[in-house]
C-alpha positions, 0 to 999 in steps of 0.5 A: 509517565509513558505519555509524558515521555512520548510527548517529550520525545516527539517535541524534542523537549529534554528539559520538559522530561527532566523531572522524570529522569532519575538515577545516574548522571547526565540525564539530559544527555541520555535522554537526547540519545533516545530522541535521536534513536527514535527519529533516526530509526523511523526516518530510516524505516520510511526511506527504506519503504519509499525508495522510488520517492527518494529517487523522484523527489530527492533524499534531502526532501524526503528525509526532511518530510520523514522527520516531520512525519515521525514527530507528528505521526508516531507509530500507533502499533508495535510493528514497524512494518505497518508504519507509514501507511499515511506517509503518501498523503502527508508527503503530497500535502507538503508544499514542495511536493507540488513539483511532482503531483504524481508523488502520492500515487507513487508512494501509495504504490510503493507501500503496496509493493513492499507489503505484497513482496513479503506475502506468502502465496497459498496453493491456488484453486482451479476453475473446477472448484466451482463445479460443486456449486449449482449455476444459479448460486454462483453469483453468491459465491465469494472468492478468497484471493492471494494475500499478496494482491493490491489494487491501485488507481492513479491519474498518472502512469506511475507504473512507468515511473516505477519501471524507470526507477527499477531499471536504474536507467532514467533518461536525462529528461522525462515528461510524465503526462497525466493518464488514468491507470488501474493497477493490479500489484501482486507478489510473494516471497520477495518478488512482485509485479504490477499489471495494468487492467482496464477500469471494469476488470479493475473494479471487478477484481478489487471488489472481489478482493474486498470480499464482495460476491461474484455477482456483487463484484460484477455490478460496478464492472457492468456499470462501467462497461455494459459489455463486461464479460464477468465469466471470462474475467473470472476464468482469467482470475483462476488462470492467474492462480489468484483464487485460494478459497471459496465461500457461499454467501447466504442469500440476502447478505451478499456484499 
């Protein structure tokens, strides 16, 4: 019964749901209220999550995209804060989005900004936390980083777009030229920031955030830049107060 009601709401098919509606009067009118509430609440949630995309592509376009999304991609979990992770790709696949090829990357950055800004920051560790570990085992140490961190690469300078949006001072005309960028997005307790990294440092930090050991994280960075200074990058990460835990990965299991 729940599945049939869900399908009827998604399809906007009150007539198909009529046999399930018993008691009271004006069953189809009552059901229409649920259909409108489902659509309006989720569309509103998406518009709130992607305001820069609304600014870039216009509210009519994003609202129409959001309506299509909520009927084709219903929530798969009860937490509305987690709803919309697939919206950036969905948005980019729409014909009208071709006029703004940076839209997907911008939407993905916005998704992460929303999540890191509500994260809780933990007491950071200093570099001295590595002192108990013998030097020969440091490569097998994994770091636990602040939860309010995300790493986004893009073929467009979406950080410039975000700054224009946040400053509320967009020029009459702005030409966005393609450019490969690597962003670290960080935040906690209602605040956020985004910083550009070079490709090697981005690869190093992203791998650490995903659970790789220090040695394993250094490998892709060194592949990108043979002069990459893993020790210096590690020191900078501690100095940025991003490390909150350490663990030794048993030999032979480092990721």
